[in-house]
mmCIF file of the N, C-alpha and C atoms, coordinates in Angstrom:
data_MODEL
# 
_entry.id   MODEL 
# 
loop_
_atom_site.group_PDB 
_atom_site.id 
_atom_site.type_symbol 
_atom_site.label_atom_id 
_atom_site.label_alt_id 
_atom_site.label_comp_id 
_atom_site.label_asym_id 
_atom_site.label_entity_id 
_atom_site.label_seq_id 
_atom_site.pdbx_PDB_ins_code 
_atom_site.Cartn_x 
_atom_site.Cartn_y 
_atom_site.Cartn_z 
_atom_site.occupancy 
_atom_site.B_iso_or_equiv 
_atom_site.pdbx_formal_charge 
_atom_site.auth_seq_id 
_atom_site.auth_comp_id 
_atom_site.auth_asym_id 
_atom_site.auth_atom_id 
_atom_site.pdbx_PDB_model_num 
ATOM 1   N N  . MET A 1 1  ? -60.717 77.736 107.224 1.00 0.00 ? 1  MET A N  1 
ATOM 2   C CA . MET A 1 1  ? -61.060 76.446 106.664 1.00 0.00 ? 1  MET A CA 1 
ATOM 3   C C  . MET A 1 1  ? -60.575 75.333 107.573 1.00 0.00 ? 1  MET A C  1 
ATOM 4   N N  . ARG A 1 2  ? -61.385 74.337 107.715 1.00 0.00 ? 2  ARG A N  1 
ATOM 5   C CA . ARG A 1 2  ? -61.000 73.186 108.541 1.00 0.00 ? 2  ARG A CA 1 
ATOM 6   C C  . ARG A 1 2  ? -60.532 72.071 107.617 1.00 0.00 ? 2  ARG A C  1 
ATOM 7   N N  . CYS A 1 3  ? -59.315 71.626 107.809 1.00 0.00 ? 3  CYS A N  1 
ATOM 8   C CA . CYS A 1 3  ? -58.735 70.576 106.965 1.00 0.00 ? 3  CYS A CA 1 
ATOM 9   C C  . CYS A 1 3  ? -58.673 69.285 107.765 1.00 0.00 ? 3  CYS A C  1 
ATOM 10  N N  . ARG A 1 4  ? -59.060 68.218 107.135 1.00 0.00 ? 4  ARG A N  1 
ATOM 11  C CA . ARG A 1 4  ? -59.085 66.939 107.835 1.00 0.00 ? 4  ARG A CA 1 
ATOM 12  C C  . ARG A 1 4  ? -58.166 65.892 107.217 1.00 0.00 ? 4  ARG A C  1 
ATOM 13  N N  . ASP A 1 5  ? -57.676 66.150 106.030 1.00 0.00 ? 5  ASP A N  1 
ATOM 14  C CA . ASP A 1 5  ? -56.814 65.179 105.370 1.00 0.00 ? 5  ASP A CA 1 
ATOM 15  C C  . ASP A 1 5  ? -55.858 65.918 104.430 1.00 0.00 ? 5  ASP A C  1 
ATOM 16  N N  . PRO A 1 6  ? -54.853 65.220 103.892 1.00 0.00 ? 6  PRO A N  1 
ATOM 17  C CA . PRO A 1 6  ? -53.889 65.900 103.015 1.00 0.00 ? 6  PRO A CA 1 
ATOM 18  C C  . PRO A 1 6  ? -54.537 66.646 101.851 1.00 0.00 ? 6  PRO A C  1 
ATOM 19  N N  . GLN A 1 7  ? -55.538 66.050 101.219 1.00 0.00 ? 7  GLN A N  1 
ATOM 20  C CA . GLN A 1 7  ? -56.185 66.725 100.090 1.00 0.00 ? 7  GLN A CA 1 
ATOM 21  C C  . GLN A 1 7  ? -56.920 67.978 100.547 1.00 0.00 ? 7  GLN A C  1 
ATOM 22  N N  . GLY A 1 8  ? -57.501 67.943 101.726 1.00 0.00 ? 8  GLY A N  1 
ATOM 23  C CA . GLY A 1 8  ? -58.164 69.137 102.261 1.00 0.00 ? 8  GLY A CA 1 
ATOM 24  C C  . GLY A 1 8  ? -57.176 70.268 102.485 1.00 0.00 ? 8  GLY A C  1 
ATOM 25  N N  . TYR A 1 9  ? -55.998 69.943 103.010 1.00 0.00 ? 9  TYR A N  1 
ATOM 26  C CA . TYR A 1 9  ? -54.953 70.956 103.191 1.00 0.00 ? 9  TYR A CA 1 
ATOM 27  C C  . TYR A 1 9  ? -54.506 71.501 101.845 1.00 0.00 ? 9  TYR A C  1 
ATOM 28  N N  . ALA A 1 10 ? -54.342 70.615 100.861 1.00 0.00 ? 10 ALA A N  1 
ATOM 29  C CA . ALA A 1 10 ? -53.916 71.054 99.526  1.00 0.00 ? 10 ALA A CA 1 
ATOM 30  C C  . ALA A 1 10 ? -54.968 71.952 98.893  1.00 0.00 ? 10 ALA A C  1 
ATOM 31  N N  . ASP A 1 11 ? -56.239 71.587 99.036  1.00 0.00 ? 11 ASP A N  1 
ATOM 32  C CA . ASP A 1 11 ? -57.313 72.415 98.476  1.00 0.00 ? 11 ASP A CA 1 
ATOM 33  C C  . ASP A 1 11 ? -57.313 73.800 99.111  1.00 0.00 ? 11 ASP A C  1 
ATOM 34  N N  . ALA A 1 12 ? -57.168 73.848 100.438 1.00 0.00 ? 12 ALA A N  1 
ATOM 35  C CA . ALA A 1 12 ? -57.140 75.128 101.143 1.00 0.00 ? 12 ALA A CA 1 
ATOM 36  C C  . ALA A 1 12 ? -55.937 75.956 100.710 1.00 0.00 ? 12 ALA A C  1 
ATOM 37  N N  . ALA A 1 13 ? -54.769 75.333 100.609 1.00 0.00 ? 13 ALA A N  1 
ATOM 38  C CA . ALA A 1 13 ? -53.562 76.047 100.183 1.00 0.00 ? 13 ALA A CA 1 
ATOM 39  C C  . ALA A 1 13 ? -53.742 76.616 98.783  1.00 0.00 ? 13 ALA A C  1 
ATOM 40  N N  . HIS A 1 14 ? -54.319 75.817 97.895  1.00 0.00 ? 14 HIS A N  1 
ATOM 41  C CA . HIS A 1 14 ? -54.562 76.274 96.526  1.00 0.00 ? 14 HIS A CA 1 
ATOM 42  C C  . HIS A 1 14 ? -55.472 77.504 96.523  1.00 0.00 ? 14 HIS A C  1 
ATOM 43  N N  . GLN A 1 15 ? -56.497 77.488 97.350  1.00 0.00 ? 15 GLN A N  1 
ATOM 44  C CA . GLN A 1 15 ? -57.418 78.630 97.431  1.00 0.00 ? 15 GLN A CA 1 
ATOM 45  C C  . GLN A 1 15 ? -56.710 79.875 97.961  1.00 0.00 ? 15 GLN A C  1 
ATOM 46  N N  . TYR A 1 16 ? -55.879 79.699 98.985  1.00 0.00 ? 16 TYR A N  1 
ATOM 47  C CA . TYR A 1 16 ? -55.154 80.849 99.530  1.00 0.00 ? 16 TYR A CA 1 
ATOM 48  C C  . TYR A 1 16 ? -54.192 81.436 98.502  1.00 0.00 ? 16 TYR A C  1 
ATOM 49  N N  . VAL A 1 17 ? -53.505 80.586 97.773  1.00 0.00 ? 17 VAL A N  1 
ATOM 50  C CA . VAL A 1 17 ? -52.584 81.066 96.737  1.00 0.00 ? 17 VAL A CA 1 
ATOM 51  C C  . VAL A 1 17 ? -53.372 81.799 95.648  1.00 0.00 ? 17 VAL A C  1 
ATOM 52  N N  . ALA A 1 18 ? -54.530 81.253 95.287  1.00 0.00 ? 18 ALA A N  1 
ATOM 53  C CA . ALA A 1 18 ? -55.370 81.901 94.273  1.00 0.00 ? 18 ALA A CA 1 
ATOM 54  C C  . ALA A 1 18 ? -55.855 83.276 94.737  1.00 0.00 ? 18 ALA A C  1 
ATOM 55  N N  . MET A 1 19 ? -55.994 83.464 96.045  1.00 0.00 ? 19 MET A N  1 
ATOM 56  C CA . MET A 1 19 ? -56.403 84.761 96.599  1.00 0.00 ? 19 MET A CA 1 
ATOM 57  C C  . MET A 1 19 ? -55.235 85.738 96.684  1.00 0.00 ? 19 MET A C  1 
ATOM 58  N N  . GLY A 1 20 ? -54.025 85.251 96.402  1.00 0.00 ? 20 GLY A N  1 
ATOM 59  C CA . GLY A 1 20 ? -52.869 86.137 96.389  1.00 0.00 ? 20 GLY A CA 1 
ATOM 60  C C  . GLY A 1 20 ? -51.950 86.032 97.589  1.00 0.00 ? 20 GLY A C  1 
ATOM 61  N N  . TYR A 1 21 ? -52.230 85.110 98.480  1.00 0.00 ? 21 TYR A N  1 
ATOM 62  C CA . TYR A 1 21 ? -51.342 84.955 99.635  1.00 0.00 ? 21 TYR A CA 1 
ATOM 63  C C  . TYR A 1 21 ? -49.983 84.453 99.174  1.00 0.00 ? 21 TYR A C  1 
ATOM 64  N N  . ARG A 1 22 ? -48.926 85.028 99.763  1.00 0.00 ? 22 ARG A N  1 
ATOM 65  C CA . ARG A 1 22 ? -47.557 84.619 99.436  1.00 0.00 ? 22 ARG A CA 1 
ATOM 66  C C  . ARG A 1 22 ? -46.869 83.958 100.622 1.00 0.00 ? 22 ARG A C  1 
ATOM 67  N N  . TYR A 1 23 ? -47.605 83.799 101.700 1.00 0.00 ? 23 TYR A N  1 
ATOM 68  C CA . TYR A 1 23 ? -47.072 83.172 102.914 1.00 0.00 ? 23 TYR A CA 1 
ATOM 69  C C  . TYR A 1 23 ? -48.227 82.431 103.573 1.00 0.00 ? 23 TYR A C  1 
ATOM 70  N N  . ILE A 1 24 ? -48.102 81.126 103.715 1.00 0.00 ? 24 ILE A N  1 
ATOM 71  C CA . ILE A 1 24 ? -49.160 80.342 104.330 1.00 0.00 ? 24 ILE A CA 1 
ATOM 72  C C  . ILE A 1 24 ? -48.572 79.487 105.449 1.00 0.00 ? 24 ILE A C  1 
ATOM 73  N N  . ALA A 1 25 ? -49.436 79.080 106.362 1.00 0.00 ? 25 ALA A N  1 
ATOM 74  C CA . ALA A 1 25 ? -48.998 78.283 107.504 1.00 0.00 ? 25 ALA A CA 1 
ATOM 75  C C  . ALA A 1 25 ? -50.073 77.250 107.820 1.00 0.00 ? 25 ALA A C  1 
ATOM 76  N N  . PRO A 1 26 ? -49.918 76.021 107.309 1.00 0.00 ? 26 PRO A N  1 
ATOM 77  C CA . PRO A 1 26 ? -50.897 74.984 107.628 1.00 0.00 ? 26 PRO A CA 1 
ATOM 78  C C  . PRO A 1 26 ? -50.931 74.752 109.139 1.00 0.00 ? 26 PRO A C  1 
ATOM 79  N N  . GLY A 1 27 ? -52.097 74.803 109.709 1.00 0.00 ? 27 GLY A N  1 
ATOM 80  C CA . GLY A 1 27 ? -52.218 74.661 111.156 1.00 0.00 ? 27 GLY A CA 1 
ATOM 81  C C  . GLY A 1 27 ? -52.862 73.343 111.560 1.00 0.00 ? 27 GLY A C  1 
ATOM 82  N N  . GLY A 1 28 ? -52.894 73.122 112.856 1.00 0.00 ? 28 GLY A N  1 
ATOM 83  C CA . GLY A 1 28 ? -53.556 71.944 113.396 1.00 0.00 ? 28 GLY A CA 1 
ATOM 84  C C  . GLY A 1 28 ? -52.778 70.653 113.269 1.00 0.00 ? 28 GLY A C  1 
ATOM 85  N N  . LEU A 1 29 ? -51.479 70.743 113.027 1.00 0.00 ? 29 LEU A N  1 
ATOM 86  C CA . LEU A 1 29 ? -50.684 69.531 112.798 1.00 0.00 ? 29 LEU A CA 1 
ATOM 87  C C  . LEU A 1 29 ? -49.825 69.121 113.992 1.00 0.00 ? 29 LEU A C  1 
ATOM 88  N N  . VAL A 1 30 ? -49.769 69.920 115.021 1.00 0.00 ? 30 VAL A N  1 
ATOM 89  C CA . VAL A 1 30 ? -48.846 69.690 116.131 1.00 0.00 ? 30 VAL A CA 1 
ATOM 90  C C  . VAL A 1 30 ? -48.980 68.300 116.750 1.00 0.00 ? 30 VAL A C  1 
ATOM 91  N N  . ARG A 1 31 ? -50.171 67.813 116.884 1.00 0.00 ? 31 ARG A N  1 
ATOM 92  C CA . ARG A 1 31 ? -50.380 66.504 117.525 1.00 0.00 ? 31 ARG A CA 1 
ATOM 93  C C  . ARG A 1 31 ? -50.364 65.341 116.537 1.00 0.00 ? 31 ARG A C  1 
ATOM 94  N N  . SER A 1 32 ? -50.176 65.643 115.283 1.00 0.00 ? 32 SER A N  1 
ATOM 95  C CA . SER A 1 32 ? -50.171 64.595 114.255 1.00 0.00 ? 32 SER A CA 1 
ATOM 96  C C  . SER A 1 32 ? -48.840 63.869 114.222 1.00 0.00 ? 32 SER A C  1 
ATOM 97  N N  . PRO A 1 33 ? -48.871 62.582 113.872 1.00 0.00 ? 33 PRO A N  1 
ATOM 98  C CA . PRO A 1 33 ? -47.613 61.856 113.690 1.00 0.00 ? 33 PRO A CA 1 
ATOM 99  C C  . PRO A 1 33 ? -46.823 62.446 112.521 1.00 0.00 ? 33 PRO A C  1 
ATOM 100 N N  . THR A 1 34 ? -45.522 62.344 112.597 1.00 0.00 ? 34 THR A N  1 
ATOM 101 C CA . THR A 1 34 ? -44.654 62.919 111.568 1.00 0.00 ? 34 THR A CA 1 
ATOM 102 C C  . THR A 1 34 ? -45.016 62.407 110.174 1.00 0.00 ? 34 THR A C  1 
ATOM 103 N N  . LYS A 1 35 ? -45.335 61.130 110.040 1.00 0.00 ? 35 LYS A N  1 
ATOM 104 C CA . LYS A 1 35 ? -45.693 60.585 108.716 1.00 0.00 ? 35 LYS A CA 1 
ATOM 105 C C  . LYS A 1 35 ? -46.923 61.280 108.147 1.00 0.00 ? 35 LYS A C  1 
ATOM 106 N N  . GLU A 1 36 ? -47.898 61.582 108.991 1.00 0.00 ? 36 GLU A N  1 
ATOM 107 C CA . GLU A 1 36 ? -49.099 62.282 108.522 1.00 0.00 ? 36 GLU A CA 1 
ATOM 108 C C  . GLU A 1 36 ? -48.764 63.717 108.127 1.00 0.00 ? 36 GLU A C  1 
ATOM 109 N N  . ILE A 1 37 ? -47.922 64.368 108.901 1.00 0.00 ? 37 ILE A N  1 
ATOM 110 C CA . ILE A 1 37 ? -47.494 65.732 108.563 1.00 0.00 ? 37 ILE A CA 1 
ATOM 111 C C  . ILE A 1 37 ? -46.813 65.740 107.201 1.00 0.00 ? 37 ILE A C  1 
ATOM 112 N N  . LEU A 1 38 ? -45.958 64.773 106.964 1.00 0.00 ? 38 LEU A N  1 
ATOM 113 C CA . LEU A 1 38 ? -45.262 64.708 105.671 1.00 0.00 ? 38 LEU A CA 1 
ATOM 114 C C  . LEU A 1 38 ? -46.233 64.438 104.527 1.00 0.00 ? 38 LEU A C  1 
ATOM 115 N N  . ARG A 1 39 ? -47.265 63.637 104.761 1.00 0.00 ? 39 ARG A N  1 
ATOM 116 C CA . ARG A 1 39 ? -48.273 63.414 103.711 1.00 0.00 ? 39 ARG A CA 1 
ATOM 117 C C  . ARG A 1 39 ? -48.997 64.721 103.388 1.00 0.00 ? 39 ARG A C  1 
ATOM 118 N N  . VAL A 1 40 ? -49.319 65.479 104.422 1.00 0.00 ? 40 VAL A N  1 
ATOM 119 C CA . VAL A 1 40 ? -49.975 66.774 104.215 1.00 0.00 ? 40 VAL A CA 1 
ATOM 120 C C  . VAL A 1 40 ? -49.054 67.702 103.424 1.00 0.00 ? 40 VAL A C  1 
ATOM 121 N N  . LEU A 1 41 ? -47.803 67.790 103.828 1.00 0.00 ? 41 LEU A N  1 
ATOM 122 C CA . LEU A 1 41 ? -46.864 68.687 103.147 1.00 0.00 ? 41 LEU A CA 1 
ATOM 123 C C  . LEU A 1 41 ? -46.614 68.271 101.705 1.00 0.00 ? 41 LEU A C  1 
ATOM 124 N N  . GLU A 1 42 ? -46.571 66.975 101.441 1.00 0.00 ? 42 GLU A N  1 
ATOM 125 C CA . GLU A 1 42 ? -46.413 66.490 100.056 1.00 0.00 ? 42 GLU A CA 1 
ATOM 126 C C  . GLU A 1 42 ? -47.576 66.979 99.210  1.00 0.00 ? 42 GLU A C  1 
ATOM 127 N N  . ALA A 1 43 ? -48.795 66.869 99.727  1.00 0.00 ? 43 ALA A N  1 
ATOM 128 C CA . ALA A 1 43 ? -49.979 67.288 98.979  1.00 0.00 ? 43 ALA A CA 1 
ATOM 129 C C  . ALA A 1 43 ? -49.972 68.801 98.767  1.00 0.00 ? 43 ALA A C  1 
ATOM 130 N N  . VAL A 1 44 ? -49.643 69.549 99.796  1.00 0.00 ? 44 VAL A N  1 
ATOM 131 C CA . VAL A 1 44 ? -49.613 71.014 99.698  1.00 0.00 ? 44 VAL A CA 1 
ATOM 132 C C  . VAL A 1 44 ? -48.512 71.455 98.739  1.00 0.00 ? 44 VAL A C  1 
ATOM 133 N N  . HIS A 1 45 ? -47.372 70.815 98.825  1.00 0.00 ? 45 HIS A N  1 
ATOM 134 C CA . HIS A 1 45 ? -46.232 71.163 97.970  1.00 0.00 ? 45 HIS A CA 1 
ATOM 135 C C  . HIS A 1 45 ? -46.589 71.047 96.481  1.00 0.00 ? 45 HIS A C  1 
ATOM 136 N N  . GLN A 1 46 ? -47.484 70.145 96.152  1.00 0.00 ? 46 GLN A N  1 
ATOM 137 C CA . GLN A 1 46 ? -47.887 69.949 94.754  1.00 0.00 ? 46 GLN A CA 1 
ATOM 138 C C  . GLN A 1 46 ? -48.667 71.139 94.198  1.00 0.00 ? 46 GLN A C  1 
ATOM 139 N N  . VAL A 1 47 ? -49.315 71.919 95.071  1.00 0.00 ? 47 VAL A N  1 
ATOM 140 C CA . VAL A 1 47 ? -50.174 73.010 94.586  1.00 0.00 ? 47 VAL A CA 1 
ATOM 141 C C  . VAL A 1 47 ? -49.647 74.405 94.920  1.00 0.00 ? 47 VAL A C  1 
ATOM 142 N N  . VAL A 1 48 ? -48.590 74.482 95.709  1.00 0.00 ? 48 VAL A N  1 
ATOM 143 C CA . VAL A 1 48 ? -48.058 75.785 96.126  1.00 0.00 ? 48 VAL A CA 1 
ATOM 144 C C  . VAL A 1 48 ? -46.833 76.120 95.281  1.00 0.00 ? 48 VAL A C  1 
ATOM 145 N N  . PRO A 1 49 ? -46.869 77.246 94.563  1.00 0.00 ? 49 PRO A N  1 
ATOM 146 C CA . PRO A 1 49 ? -45.712 77.624 93.745  1.00 0.00 ? 49 PRO A CA 1 
ATOM 147 C C  . PRO A 1 49 ? -44.497 77.983 94.607  1.00 0.00 ? 49 PRO A C  1 
ATOM 148 N N  . GLU A 1 50 ? -43.332 77.977 93.978  1.00 0.00 ? 50 GLU A N  1 
ATOM 149 C CA . GLU A 1 50 ? -42.062 78.244 94.669  1.00 0.00 ? 50 GLU A CA 1 
ATOM 150 C C  . GLU A 1 50 ? -42.021 79.605 95.355  1.00 0.00 ? 50 GLU A C  1 
ATOM 151 N N  . HIS A 1 51 ? -42.728 80.594 94.825  1.00 0.00 ? 51 HIS A N  1 
ATOM 152 C CA . HIS A 1 51 ? -42.661 81.940 95.397  1.00 0.00 ? 51 HIS A CA 1 
ATOM 153 C C  . HIS A 1 51 ? -43.476 82.084 96.685  1.00 0.00 ? 51 HIS A C  1 
ATOM 154 N N  . VAL A 1 52 ? -44.232 81.073 97.057  1.00 0.00 ? 52 VAL A N  1 
ATOM 155 C CA . VAL A 1 52 ? -45.033 81.122 98.285  1.00 0.00 ? 52 VAL A CA 1 
ATOM 156 C C  . VAL A 1 52 ? -44.245 80.443 99.402  1.00 0.00 ? 52 VAL A C  1 
ATOM 157 N N  . ASP A 1 53 ? -44.046 81.156 100.495 1.00 0.00 ? 53 ASP A N  1 
ATOM 158 C CA . ASP A 1 53 ? -43.340 80.609 101.653 1.00 0.00 ? 53 ASP A CA 1 
ATOM 159 C C  . ASP A 1 53 ? -44.336 79.918 102.575 1.00 0.00 ? 53 ASP A C  1 
ATOM 160 N N  . MET A 1 54 ? -43.842 78.912 103.299 1.00 0.00 ? 54 MET A N  1 
ATOM 161 C CA . MET A 1 54 ? -44.678 78.150 104.200 1.00 0.00 ? 54 MET A CA 1 
ATOM 162 C C  . MET A 1 54 ? -44.015 78.043 105.565 1.00 0.00 ? 54 MET A C  1 
ATOM 163 N N  . HIS A 1 55 ? -44.822 78.116 106.608 1.00 0.00 ? 55 HIS A N  1 
ATOM 164 C CA . HIS A 1 55 ? -44.342 78.005 107.985 1.00 0.00 ? 55 HIS A CA 1 
ATOM 165 C C  . HIS A 1 55 ? -45.130 76.913 108.697 1.00 0.00 ? 55 HIS A C  1 
ATOM 166 N N  . LEU A 1 56 ? -44.463 76.198 109.583 1.00 0.00 ? 56 LEU A N  1 
ATOM 167 C CA . LEU A 1 56 ? -45.122 75.184 110.413 1.00 0.00 ? 56 LEU A CA 1 
ATOM 168 C C  . LEU A 1 56 ? -45.052 75.627 111.864 1.00 0.00 ? 56 LEU A C  1 
ATOM 169 N N  . PHE A 1 57 ? -46.183 75.709 112.515 1.00 0.00 ? 57 PHE A N  1 
ATOM 170 C CA . PHE A 1 57 ? -46.247 76.145 113.909 1.00 0.00 ? 57 PHE A CA 1 
ATOM 171 C C  . PHE A 1 57 ? -45.878 75.005 114.850 1.00 0.00 ? 57 PHE A C  1 
ATOM 172 N N  . GLY A 1 58 ? -44.814 75.182 115.633 1.00 0.00 ? 58 GLY A N  1 
ATOM 173 C CA . GLY A 1 58 ? -44.470 74.252 116.699 1.00 0.00 ? 58 GLY A CA 1 
ATOM 174 C C  . GLY A 1 58 ? -44.070 72.863 116.272 1.00 0.00 ? 58 GLY A C  1 
ATOM 175 N N  . LEU A 1 59 ? -43.561 72.701 115.078 1.00 0.00 ? 59 LEU A N  1 
ATOM 176 C CA . LEU A 1 59 ? -43.215 71.366 114.583 1.00 0.00 ? 59 LEU A CA 1 
ATOM 177 C C  . LEU A 1 59 ? -41.707 71.200 114.447 1.00 0.00 ? 59 LEU A C  1 
ATOM 178 N N  . ALA A 1 60 ? -41.016 71.211 115.548 1.00 0.00 ? 60 ALA A N  1 
ATOM 179 C CA . ALA A 1 60 ? -39.566 71.012 115.546 1.00 0.00 ? 60 ALA A CA 1 
ATOM 180 C C  . ALA A 1 60 ? -39.270 69.519 115.640 1.00 0.00 ? 60 ALA A C  1 
ATOM 181 N N  . ARG A 1 61 ? -39.560 68.809 114.588 1.00 0.00 ? 61 ARG A N  1 
ATOM 182 C CA . ARG A 1 61 ? -39.280 67.377 114.516 1.00 0.00 ? 61 ARG A CA 1 
ATOM 183 C C  . ARG A 1 61 ? -37.900 67.230 113.875 1.00 0.00 ? 61 ARG A C  1 
ATOM 184 N N  . LEU A 1 62 ? -36.882 67.076 114.698 1.00 0.00 ? 62 LEU A N  1 
ATOM 185 C CA . LEU A 1 62 ? -35.506 67.099 114.200 1.00 0.00 ? 62 LEU A CA 1 
ATOM 186 C C  . LEU A 1 62 ? -35.267 66.121 113.067 1.00 0.00 ? 62 LEU A C  1 
ATOM 187 N N  . GLY A 1 63 ? -35.822 64.937 113.161 1.00 0.00 ? 63 GLY A N  1 
ATOM 188 C CA . GLY A 1 63 ? -35.620 63.938 112.120 1.00 0.00 ? 63 GLY A CA 1 
ATOM 189 C C  . GLY A 1 63 ? -36.297 64.279 110.806 1.00 0.00 ? 63 GLY A C  1 
ATOM 190 N N  . ALA A 1 64 ? -37.217 65.231 110.827 1.00 0.00 ? 64 ALA A N  1 
ATOM 191 C CA . ALA A 1 64 ? -37.963 65.568 109.620 1.00 0.00 ? 64 ALA A CA 1 
ATOM 192 C C  . ALA A 1 64 ? -37.608 66.952 109.068 1.00 0.00 ? 64 ALA A C  1 
ATOM 193 N N  . LEU A 1 65 ? -36.677 67.657 109.696 1.00 0.00 ? 65 LEU A N  1 
ATOM 194 C CA . LEU A 1 65 ? -36.360 69.017 109.255 1.00 0.00 ? 65 LEU A CA 1 
ATOM 195 C C  . LEU A 1 65 ? -35.919 69.072 107.791 1.00 0.00 ? 65 LEU A C  1 
ATOM 196 N N  . GLY A 1 66 ? -35.143 68.094 107.362 1.00 0.00 ? 66 GLY A N  1 
ATOM 197 C CA . GLY A 1 66 ? -34.721 68.051 105.960 1.00 0.00 ? 66 GLY A CA 1 
ATOM 198 C C  . GLY A 1 66 ? -35.911 67.898 105.023 1.00 0.00 ? 66 GLY A C  1 
ATOM 199 N N  . ASP A 1 67 ? -36.857 67.035 105.403 1.00 0.00 ? 67 ASP A N  1 
ATOM 200 C CA . ASP A 1 67 ? -38.061 66.858 104.608 1.00 0.00 ? 67 ASP A CA 1 
ATOM 201 C C  . ASP A 1 67 ? -38.905 68.129 104.600 1.00 0.00 ? 67 ASP A C  1 
ATOM 202 N N  . PHE A 1 68 ? -39.033 68.771 105.751 1.00 0.00 ? 68 PHE A N  1 
ATOM 203 C CA . PHE A 1 68 ? -39.786 70.020 105.825 1.00 0.00 ? 68 PHE A CA 1 
ATOM 204 C C  . PHE A 1 68 ? -39.197 71.039 104.857 1.00 0.00 ? 68 PHE A C  1 
ATOM 205 N N  . ALA A 1 69 ? -37.887 71.184 104.859 1.00 0.00 ? 69 ALA A N  1 
ATOM 206 C CA . ALA A 1 69 ? -37.220 72.144 103.970 1.00 0.00 ? 69 ALA A CA 1 
ATOM 207 C C  . ALA A 1 69 ? -37.422 71.771 102.509 1.00 0.00 ? 69 ALA A C  1 
ATOM 208 N N  . ARG A 1 70 ? -37.299 70.492 102.196 1.00 0.00 ? 70 ARG A N  1 
ATOM 209 C CA . ARG A 1 70 ? -37.487 70.016 100.822 1.00 0.00 ? 70 ARG A CA 1 
ATOM 210 C C  . ARG A 1 70 ? -38.894 70.305 100.325 1.00 0.00 ? 70 ARG A C  1 
ATOM 211 N N  . LEU A 1 71 ? -39.858 70.307 101.239 1.00 0.00 ? 71 LEU A N  1 
ATOM 212 C CA . LEU A 1 71 ? -41.255 70.518 100.871 1.00 0.00 ? 71 LEU A CA 1 
ATOM 213 C C  . LEU A 1 71 ? -41.689 71.983 101.000 1.00 0.00 ? 71 LEU A C  1 
ATOM 214 N N  . GLY A 1 72 ? -40.711 72.894 101.126 1.00 0.00 ? 72 GLY A N  1 
ATOM 215 C CA . GLY A 1 72 ? -40.999 74.320 101.032 1.00 0.00 ? 72 GLY A CA 1 
ATOM 216 C C  . GLY A 1 72 ? -41.222 75.051 102.336 1.00 0.00 ? 72 GLY A C  1 
ATOM 217 N N  . CYS A 1 73 ? -40.935 74.427 103.456 1.00 0.00 ? 73 CYS A N  1 
ATOM 218 C CA . CYS A 1 73 ? -41.133 75.094 104.752 1.00 0.00 ? 73 CYS A CA 1 
ATOM 219 C C  . CYS A 1 73 ? -39.831 75.730 105.206 1.00 0.00 ? 73 CYS A C  1 
ATOM 220 N N  . GLY A 1 74 ? -39.934 76.951 105.685 1.00 0.00 ? 74 GLY A N  1 
ATOM 221 C CA . GLY A 1 74 ? -38.766 77.616 106.251 1.00 0.00 ? 74 GLY A CA 1 
ATOM 222 C C  . GLY A 1 74 ? -37.746 78.113 105.256 1.00 0.00 ? 74 GLY A C  1 
ATOM 223 N N  . ARG A 1 75 ? -38.201 78.483 104.075 1.00 0.00 ? 75 ARG A N  1 
ATOM 224 C CA . ARG A 1 75 ? -37.265 79.019 103.080 1.00 0.00 ? 75 ARG A CA 1 
ATOM 225 C C  . ARG A 1 75 ? -36.779 80.364 103.474 1.00 0.00 ? 75 ARG A C  1 
# 
């Protein structure tokens, strides 16, 4: 699925969870500004249950690591 905005990422995440995935990794965010990444994660966090783990590829944004963890990444 190609996601273009936070709601698109949330819709895709919801579909993957509905299919039974317990580990998801939103992609295509590496070149995005940190604020946009956080908007995406906020939207995804709303639809992904606690038992689903999330990974971010190549996003070592030191100033945002706390936010990433709060939004369910890297549990």
